[in-house]
Backbone as JSON Lines, residues from 0, in Angstrom:
{"i":0,"aa":"M","n":[37.35,27.8,-88.58],"ca":[38.11,26.35,-88.24],"c":[38.18,26.35,-87.27]}
{"i":1,"aa":"S","n":[39.36,27.01,-86.86],"ca":[41.11,27.04,-85.85],"c":[39.77,27.28,-85.12]}
{"i":2,"aa":"D","n":[39.32,28.34,-85.02],"ca":[38.71,28.96,-83.84],"c":[38.02,27.25,-83.01]}
{"i":3,"aa":"K","n":[37.3,26.9,-83.56],"ca":[36.68,25.74,-83.02],"c":[37.81,24.89,-82.2]}
{"i":4,"aa":"K","n":[38.84,24.65,-83.22],"ca":[39.91,23.58,-83.25],"c":[40.44,24.17,-81.49]}
{"i":5,"aa":"D","n":[41.04,25.27,-81.5],"ca":[41.07,26.46,-80.07],"c":[40.26,26.59,-78.88]}
{"i":6,"aa":"L","n":[38.96,26.05,-80.02],"ca":[37.98,25.78,-78.05],"c":[37.96,24.5,-77.8]}
{"i":7,"aa":"M","n":[38.18,23.47,-78.56],"ca":[38.27,22.0,-77.65],"c":[39.32,22.07,-77.88]}
{"i":8,"aa":"D","n":[40.72,22.76,-77.79],"ca":[42.03,22.62,-76.74],"c":[41.57,23.08,-75.77]}
{"i":9,"aa":"E","n":[41.51,23.83,-75.55],"ca":[40.69,24.65,-74.27],"c":[40.19,23.28,-73.4]}
{"i":10,"aa":"Q","n":[38.77,23.27,-73.61],"ca":[38.22,22.45,-73.22],"c":[39.06,21.56,-72.54]}
{"i":11,"aa":"L","n":[39.86,20.42,-73.48],"ca":[40.26,19.63,-73.39],"c":[41.1,19.9,-72.09]}
{"i":12,"aa":"K","n":[42.66,21.29,-72.2],"ca":[42.87,21.79,-70.93],"c":[42.62,21.13,-70.36]}
{"i":13,"aa":"F","n":[41.54,22.43,-70.28],"ca":[40.94,22.23,-69.01],"c":[40.05,21.27,-68.32]}
{"i":14,"aa":"A","n":[39.47,20.37,-68.7],"ca":[39.19,19.29,-68.77],"c":[40.42,18.29,-67.58]}
{"i":15,"aa":"T","n":[41.83,18.37,-68.63],"ca":[43.09,17.7,-68.55],"c":[43.03,17.96,-67.03]}
{"i":16,"aa":"D","n":[42.99,19.44,-66.74],"ca":[43.6,20.11,-65.37],"c":[42.72,19.33,-64.2]}
{"i":17,"aa":"I","n":[41.66,19.55,-64.81],"ca":[40.68,19.2,-63.58],"c":[40.98,17.35,-62.95]}
{"i":18,"aa":"A","n":[41.25,17.0,-64.09],"ca":[41.4,15.47,-63.41],"c":[42.48,15.44,-63.17]}
{"i":19,"aa":"Y","n":[43.66,15.86,-63.2],"ca":[44.67,15.84,-62.66],"c":[45.1,16.59,-61.0]}
{"i":20,"aa":"K","n":[44.14,17.33,-60.65],"ca":[44.18,18.09,-59.79],"c":[43.36,17.01,-58.42]}
{"i":21,"aa":"K","n":[41.8,16.4,-59.5],"ca":[41.5,15.23,-58.26],"c":[42.16,14.52,-58.24]}
{"i":22,"aa":"M","n":[42.61,13.86,-58.9],"ca":[44.08,12.47,-58.65],"c":[44.82,13.14,-57.93]}
{"i":23,"aa":"V","n":[45.7,14.35,-58.05],"ca":[46.87,15.0,-56.79],"c":[46.26,14.75,-55.45]}
{"i":24,"aa":"Q","n":[44.51,15.73,-55.13],"ca":[43.97,15.01,-53.46],"c":[43.67,13.75,-53.91]}
{"i":25,"aa":"T","n":[43.69,13.39,-54.35],"ca":[43.13,11.85,-53.76],"c":[43.67,11.65,-53.62]}
{"i":26,"aa":"A","n":[44.87,11.5,-53.82],"ca":[46.51,10.87,-53.99],"c":[46.77,11.49,-52.57]}
{"i":27,"aa":"S","n":[46.68,12.9,-52.44],"ca":[47.39,13.05,-50.93],"c":[46.77,12.41,-50.15]}
{"i":28,"aa":"V","n":[45.37,12.51,-50.16],"ca":[43.9,11.73,-49.2],"c":[44.99,10.82,-48.65]}
{"i":29,"aa":"Q","n":[45.05,9.61,-49.58],"ca":[45.41,7.85,-49.52],"c":[45.98,8.27,-48.42]}
{"i":30,"aa":"F","n":[47.67,9.04,-48.53],"ca":[49.1,8.98,-47.91],"c":[48.24,9.44,-46.71]}
{"i":31,"aa":"A","n":[47.86,10.58,-46.73],"ca":[47.39,10.92,-44.87],"c":[47.02,10.55,-43.88]}
{"i":32,"aa":"G","n":[46.13,9.65,-44.63],"ca":[45.2,8.69,-43.86],"c":[44.2,9.18,-43.56]}
{"i":33,"aa":"P","n":[43.11,8.64,-43.43],"ca":[42.36,8.87,-42.12],"c":[42.7,10.24,-40.97]}
{"i":34,"aa":"K","n":[42.15,11.06,-40.43],"ca":[42.71,12.16,-39.8],"c":[42.24,11.66,-38.2]}
{"i":35,"aa":"S","n":[41.23,10.8,-38.25],"ca":[40.64,9.96,-36.31],"c":[41.89,9.41,-35.89]}
{"i":36,"aa":"S","n":[43.08,9.06,-37.21],"ca":[43.7,7.83,-36.3],"c":[44.6,8.12,-35.59]}
{"i":37,"aa":"A","n":[44.37,8.8,-34.21],"ca":[44.95,9.33,-33.11],"c":[45.48,8.8,-32.93]}
{"i":38,"aa":"V","n":[46.96,7.79,-31.84],"ca":[47.58,7.48,-31.47],"c":[47.18,7.41,-30.08]}
{"i":39,"aa":"S","n":[47.04,6.15,-29.06],"ca":[46.73,7.33,-27.77],"c":[47.59,5.54,-27.81]}
{"i":40,"aa":"G","n":[47.63,5.36,-25.72],"ca":[48.37,5.04,-24.73],"c":[48.04,5.49,-23.47]}
{"i":41,"aa":"V","n":[48.89,4.65,-21.9],"ca":[48.73,4.6,-20.86],"c":[49.54,5.62,-21.24]}
{"i":42,"aa":"V","n":[49.13,6.45,-19.66],"ca":[50.8,7.48,-19.11],"c":[50.31,7.13,-17.7]}
{"i":43,"aa":"F","n":[51.13,7.25,-16.63],"ca":[51.14,7.55,-15.57],"c":[50.97,8.71,-14.31]}
{"i":44,"aa":"C","n":[50.78,9.06,-13.28],"ca":[49.82,10.34,-13.02],"c":[51.49,10.27,-12.19]}
{"i":45,"aa":"R","n":[52.27,11.4,-12.15],"ca":[53.61,11.84,-10.99],"c":[53.56,11.83,-9.49]}
{"i":46,"aa":"N","n":[51.97,12.33,-9.08],"ca":[51.81,12.61,-7.94],"c":[51.32,10.87,-7.12]}
{"i":47,"aa":"C","n":[50.16,10.41,-8.4],"ca":[49.48,9.3,-7.17],"c":[49.94,8.29,-8.23]}
{"i":48,"aa":"G","n":[51.0,7.65,-9.19],"ca":[51.55,6.49,-10.26],"c":[50.11,5.81,-10.89]}
{"i":49,"aa":"N","n":[48.61,6.54,-11.04],"ca":[47.76,6.1,-10.94],"c":[46.96,5.82,-12.79]}
{"i":50,"aa":"Q","n":[47.34,5.3,-13.58],"ca":[47.18,5.21,-15.61],"c":[46.0,5.48,-15.36]}
{"i":51,"aa":"Y","n":[46.41,6.29,-16.98],"ca":[45.15,6.8,-17.33],"c":[45.56,7.69,-19.33]}
{"i":52,"aa":"D","n":[44.6,6.82,-19.58],"ca":[44.76,7.76,-21.24],"c":[45.29,8.52,-21.75]}
{"i":53,"aa":"S","n":[45.98,8.24,-22.6],"ca":[46.98,9.62,-23.38],"c":[46.05,10.98,-24.29]}
{"i":54,"aa":"T","n":[45.24,10.55,-24.27],"ca":[44.7,11.4,-24.78],"c":[43.78,12.29,-23.63]}
{"i":55,"aa":"H","n":[43.36,12.07,-22.42],"ca":[43.87,12.77,-21.84],"c":[44.8,13.35,-20.74]}
{"i":56,"aa":"T","n":[44.43,15.25,-20.54],"ca":[45.93,16.25,-20.34],"c":[45.94,16.49,-18.94]}
{"i":57,"aa":"V","n":[44.89,15.18,-17.69],"ca":[45.62,15.81,-16.93],"c":[44.83,14.23,-16.45]}
{"i":58,"aa":"C","n":[44.96,14.07,-14.63],"ca":[45.26,12.56,-13.86],"c":[44.1,12.92,-13.41]}
{"i":59,"aa":"S","n":[43.33,11.85,-13.43],"ca":[41.34,12.13,-13.23],"c":[41.25,11.46,-11.7]}
{"i":60,"aa":"S","n":[42.17,11.31,-10.65],"ca":[42.11,11.93,-9.47],"c":[42.79,12.67,-8.97]}
{"i":61,"aa":"Y","n":[44.16,13.26,-9.53],"ca":[44.56,14.9,-8.79],"c":[44.71,15.86,-9.95]}
{"i":62,"aa":"K","n":[44.41,15.08,-11.08],"ca":[44.23,16.98,-11.93],"c":[45.63,17.15,-11.87]}
{"i":63,"aa":"T","n":[46.5,16.64,-12.25],"ca":[48.01,17.0,-12.14],"c":[47.72,16.53,-14.03]}
{"i":64,"aa":"P","n":[48.68,18.12,-13.81],"ca":[48.57,17.85,-16.19],"c":[50.07,17.34,-16.34]}
{"i":65,"aa":"R","n":[50.25,16.56,-17.85],"ca":[51.29,15.65,-17.53],"c":[52.0,16.8,-17.79]}
Protein backbone atom coordinates (compact mmCIF):
# COMPACT_ATOMS: atom_id res chain seq x y z
CA MET A 1 0.00 0.00 0.00
CA SER A 2 2.87 2.36 0.78
CA ASP A 3 4.32 1.89 -2.72
CA LYS A 4 1.01 2.91 -4.30
CA LYS A 5 0.81 6.02 -2.10
CA ASP A 6 4.42 6.92 -2.93
CA LEU A 7 3.66 6.54 -6.63
CA MET A 8 0.58 8.77 -6.33
CA ASP A 9 2.60 11.36 -4.39
CA GLU A 10 5.28 11.26 -7.08
CA GLN A 11 2.70 11.71 -9.86
CA LEU A 12 1.06 14.61 -8.01
CA LYS A 13 4.43 16.30 -7.51
CA PHE A 14 5.24 15.85 -11.21
CA ALA A 15 1.87 17.26 -12.31
CA THR A 16 2.25 20.18 -9.89
CA ASP A 17 5.74 20.96 -11.23
CA ILE A 18 4.46 20.97 -14.82
CA ALA A 19 1.50 23.19 -13.95
CA TYR A 20 3.79 25.63 -12.12
CA LYS A 21 6.23 25.81 -15.05
CA LYS A 22 3.39 26.48 -17.50
CA MET A 23 2.01 29.20 -15.22
CA VAL A 24 5.42 30.89 -14.96
CA GLN A 25 5.96 30.64 -18.72
CA THR A 26 2.54 32.15 -19.44
CA ALA A 27 3.10 34.94 -16.94
CA SER A 28 6.49 35.83 -18.40
CA VAL A 29 5.09 35.94 -21.94
CA GLN A 30 2.24 38.18 -20.82
CA PHE A 31 4.69 40.46 -18.99
CA ALA A 32 7.08 40.69 -21.93
CA GLY A 33 4.32 41.40 -24.44
CA PRO A 34 4.45 40.59 -28.11
CA LYS A 35 7.90 40.57 -29.67
CA SER A 36 6.78 42.52 -32.72
CA SER A 37 6.05 45.66 -30.72
CA ALA A 38 9.07 47.58 -32.03
CA VAL A 39 8.79 51.30 -31.47
CA SER A 40 9.36 53.31 -34.61
CA GLY A 41 9.56 57.00 -35.20
CA VAL A 42 10.99 59.56 -37.57
CA VAL A 43 14.66 60.43 -37.97
CA PHE A 44 16.37 62.98 -40.19
CA CYS A 45 19.30 62.55 -42.56
CA ARG A 46 22.28 64.59 -41.41
CA ASN A 47 23.27 65.35 -45.05
CA CYS A 48 19.99 66.27 -46.75
CA GLY A 49 17.56 66.71 -43.84
CA ASN A 50 14.99 64.31 -45.31
CA GLN A 51 12.81 62.40 -42.88
CA TYR A 52 12.78 58.60 -42.88
CA ASP A 53 11.47 55.83 -40.66
CA SER A 54 13.66 55.02 -37.68
CA THR A 55 13.50 51.30 -38.45
CA HIS A 56 15.67 52.00 -41.52
CA THR A 57 19.39 52.26 -40.92
CA VAL A 58 20.29 54.61 -43.80
CA CYS A 59 18.77 57.59 -45.59
CA SER A 60 16.93 56.56 -48.74
CA SER A 61 18.39 59.49 -50.70
CA TYR A 62 22.03 59.67 -49.61
CA LYS A 63 22.48 56.23 -47.99
CA THR A 64 23.93 58.02 -44.97
CA PRO A 65 23.92 55.76 -41.90
CA ARG A 66 22.26 57.04 -38.75
